[in-house]
N, C-alpha and C positions, 0 to 999 in steps of 0.2 A: 496027143497032148504034149509030147516033148517039143514038137515044132511050135506049138502055141506058146510054151514056156520060153523058148528061144526068142520068139517074136516079142513077147512081153518084155524080156530083158533088153532087147535091142531098142524097142521104142521107149521103154521106161527110163533109160538113161537120158532120153531127149525130152520127153513129156510124160507126166504121170497119167494124164487123161488119155493119151494115146494108148498107153499100156492097158488101161481098164477097158477101152473099146476093143482092143485085140483079144483080151481075155473073154469078153462077152461073145465075140464072134467065134472064138475057138470052142467055147462051151456049146454054142448053138450048132456048130458043125459036127461036133462029136456026139450030139444027141443027148447031152446032159440036161438035167432039170434046171430051168431058170425061172425067174419070176414070170407070172402069166402076162404081165404088162409088156415085157420085152419079147416074150415068145410069140406074141401076136404080130409083131412088126419086125421082120428080119432086118438085121443091120446091113447097111450097104458096104461094099468093099472099100477099103481105105484107098484114097487117091493120093495120099502123101504120107510121109513118115511122121508128120507132126499134126496132131489134132488139138485145136485150141480149146481152152476151157469154155469159152462162149459157145462153141459148136456143140460140146457135150451137154451143156445145160439146156441149150435150145432143143437138142434131141430128146432129152428127158421130158421137157415141158410139152413138146409135141406129142409124145407118146401118151402122156397123162391126159392131155386135152382131148385126145381121140376116144378116151375111155367113156366120157359122158358122166351123167349124174344118176345115182340110184334113186328109187322112189322115196326112200327114207330121207335122203338129202333134200329132195324137192319139197316134201311135206314139211320138213323142219324149216326150210327157208320161207315157205309160204306162211307158216305160223308166225314167224318173226315179223314179216312184212305186215300181216293182218293186225297184230298187236300194236305195231308202230302206227299204222294208219288209224286205228281206233283211238289211240291217244291223241293224235293230231286232230282228229275230228272233234273230240271233246274240247280241246284247246281252242279250236276255231269257233265252236258254238259259244264258249265262254267269252271269247273276244268280241263277238258280235253283240252279245247281251250287255257286256260292259260298255261298249261304244254307244248302244242305244240308250242305256241308263244315263251315261254322261251327257249325251245330247239333250235328253229330257230335263235333267237337273239344271243344265246351263240355261235353257230357255225359261224354265220356271224361275230361276234366280233373276234373270233379266226382267221378267214381268213383275216380280216382287219389288225389285229396286225401282222400277218405273213408277209403280203405284206409291211407294214410300216417298219418292221425291215429289210427287203430286200433292200428297197430304202435307208434307213439310213446307211446301211453297204457298199454302193457303194462309190467309191473313189470321194472325193469332198474336195479339200484343196489346199495347196501350196507345191511345191517341195522344195528341199534344196536351190535352188537359189532364192526362193521367187516368182516364177511364178505360176499362178493358173493352176491347173490340175483338170479334171473332167471326170467321166465315161460317155461314150456316152449315156448310158441308163438314165442319168439324164438330158437329153435335154428337153427343154421347150415343154410342151404338147399343143395341140390345146385348145382354150378357151372353147370348148364344150365337153371336154373329159369326164366330169362327167354326161353330159346330154344324151349322146348316146355312143354306142360302137365304139371305135376308135382304129384302128390298132396300135399295139405297146403299148397301154395303157388300155388294157382290156383282161381278161381271164375268164375262167369258172371253176367251181368246182362241184363235185358230192354231194350227200346228206350227205356223211360221211366226206366231206372236201377234197377228193382226187382231185388233179389237172387234168384238161382235156385239157390243152393247151391254148395258146394265139390265139384267133380267135374272129371275130366280129359276127359270127353266132353261136347260141347255139348248141353244139354237142349232141349226144345221151347220155342220163343219166345226163344231166346238171341240177343242182338244184339251184346254186348260180351264179350270175354274179358279177365280181369284176372289178371296174374301178378305175383308179388313175390319178391324175393330178400333174404336176410339173410346178410351176410358180415362177418367181423371186419376192422376197419381195420388195414391192414398196419403202420402206425406204432405202434399200441397195441392189439393184438388182444385183450387181456384186458379192456379197459375201454371200448372203443368199437366201435360197429357201423355198417356201411354199409347203409342201407335203400334199396331200389329198387322202384318200382312201375311196371308197364307196363299200359296199357289200350288195346285196339285192337279193331276189328271183323274183322280178319283172323285167323281162328282158327288158320291154319297159319303165322302170322308167326313168323319165326326171327331172332334177333339174335345175330350172332357177336361175342361179347365180345372187346373189344380190337381188332377190325378194322372193324366196322360198327355204330356207335352212333347213326346218323342217325335222327331221329324223322320219321315220315311225317306229312303234313298233317292227317290225320283221326284221329290217335291222341295219347295223352298219356303222358309218362314223367317221373317225379319221382325225385330222388335226395336223400337226407338222411343226416346223420351223427348218431348218438346216443351220447353219452358216459354212462358209469355215474356216478351220483350217490348221495349218502347219502339214504335215505328218511326 
């Protein structure tokens, strides 16, 4: 050990890391107790009187990397990865569901707007002599036209919005049902109409007028008032 102390003093004046390396070598040569990590990998003889700090750190990292991982560490890491993947899977499922709902709502809104524009474009006004004129398709609908499929006030469309005809039974390839109602405005029943359009994928969807007017997330419902004007 005196020789080791002398070497440490000689190298320590030049570089502290070199002194530490010499001390570890001396303890190993003298048979002293050292850390198990270092005792498994004998230190190589010093080739120079100066050992850089980077070499010492690299030595330590190399020794630690050869030790491997314990079973507890592997189980702990596996648990963390499993929890993270489960959370990501839930987010992925929610994202797919939100995208599907948004697509359905967008298509339903386009179909409802299309029908509303058709109804508003029909003739409804006064002629040159001041007499009221109206298109027959603007006749008053039954009171339950939005609650159930009614002939003349219902049609179906495909998944891409293609029309499938006016019928009360869903044809092949039907994805949306479109219902509309035409009612006189109570404040001016002779000169104003209340137009309502409902588009949904639920073919058995029923709306109780006056009690449940809530729109579901994947459907569209438009309401408009049209006043009679001179043509």
